[in-house]
N, C-alpha and C positions, 0 to 999 in steps of 0.2 A: 907596415906593419906589423903581419904578424910574422912568429921567431922559427925559428930556424923545427923545431923542436913540435909543437905546436898538428896538431895532427887537425885531421882535412876538415870531421865533425869542425870542432873546436874554427877554424877557421872557418868556416860556412857561416855557424853565429855568429860571428861577427861582419861578418862581411851582408847578414840579412839584418842584425841588429843596423848596420848605416845605413840600409837599406828605408826598413825602418825610418831610424828616424832625419832620412831627408827626406823621404812624405808626409812625419807634422810641424816637417819647418817650410816645406813648401808641396806642398799633395802635392809634389810631380806623382807623372803619372807611373805607373807599373810597368810596363817595358822601357819607359826612355829609366827610371833607374833599375833593373835590368842590365839593361842595356852598357847604364852608364856603369856597375860593377864588375860587371861581364869583364871591360877594363883599364879596370887599377890595377895595381901589380901584385900575383902572389895568386889572383883571381882560380888561374891553374892546378894551385893549388888545396881547394878548396871540397872538399863532396860537393858538386853541384845538383844536385838532386836534394841535397837538403834544404843548405842554399833559397833553392824555390821552391819547396814545400815549406820554407816556417816563411820569405816574403811574400806568399802566393797568398797561406795561410790569412796570418797575420795580420796580414790586411786590409782581406777578403775578413773577417770579423771581426773588424776592430773592435764598430759596438761593442759587437756582443760580447769582448772578449774583455774589453773596461766595464764592463754591471759587473761582466765577474771579479775583478779587483777591486772595482771601488769597494766594497763592505768595508775591508780591510784595510781601506789607506784613511785615516788621522789628518787628511787634508782635501779639498781637491779635488780632480785632474788635473784641473786649470793650474795648482801652486807643484802641479809637481815639474819636474826641470825633463828636459825632453828624452833627455837619457832614461830615467830613471820610467821616465813613463816605457818607450817604447822597446825594455828589458823587462817590460812587466804586461808588456801586453805579449809581445817573441816570450815567453815562460808560463804565460796564460793563456794563451795557443797550441802548449807545447802539451802543457797540464787537461787541458779541454780534446784535440783531438787526437791524441799522439801516443797508447795509454798504451802504446810499446814499448817509451821508450821508458821508462826506470821518473816514480814522482821526485826522490833523490836527487841522479841524476841530473835530472830538469834544472833542478831549486842549482844542487853547484854547479851547475855551465852561467844559469844566471846572474850568482850573486860574483864568476869568475867578471863577469860581464863588465858587471858591478863596481867591479876593485879594479878593470883596467880602460875604463872609461866615465862612469860615473866620478862624484863624489866622494868629498874621505869617505861616511859612516853609506852613503846607497847603499851597499852592499849588505847592510846591516835590514838598511826599510826589505831589499828586493827581500832576501832571507820573508823575513817576519809575515810581508804582504801574500810569497805563492807558501811555505807554508800553510798559513788558515786559510788559502784557497786550495790547497794540494788535500786537507782535511775534509771537507767539503767536497770537494768530483774527483776523488780519489778518493775512500773513509778507507774499504776494504785494503788497499793494500798500502795504504797507510796504517790504519790496528795490526798487520800484519806483517807490520814491521817491525814493530813494539814490541809484540811481543815478542821475536827473533833477540832483542839488547835485551829485553827484560829478563830472558831466558839464557842468556850469552854470562850477564851478571849473575843471576843464581851460577850460572858453574865456574865464575869465576872466583866464589865465595867458595863456594863447598870447596 
């Protein structure tokens, strides 16, 4: 499943994505999902605390998270692929509930998951939605990053 060069945090996000996907498709219970994921090859190499936090947090807040990203999608939630929906739920959870993780890291990780597991251009869709959500829920952080980028461009121009 995971290549040997992936970090424990990346692996945790991959396993959490699979758990959220499983929940979306067949409404499996949390303990069943956690047990199943723990038995999958490579799970021992993931950041277990991050996995548990992402899975439990995403499933426990799914309705509110969906409401958070819905204004930024161009179709109904029911029309999203289960992979895109799972990635958007997880990314929304991290943006809203894990401010210690920089918003750009959250978005980049979601893009990588979409490239690895989603459809051809799913990563572009995920990027656009989470970028807009970050602008709403982490406005100060997004603005500070924009100011930094402008200053860096100005330094290069000078």
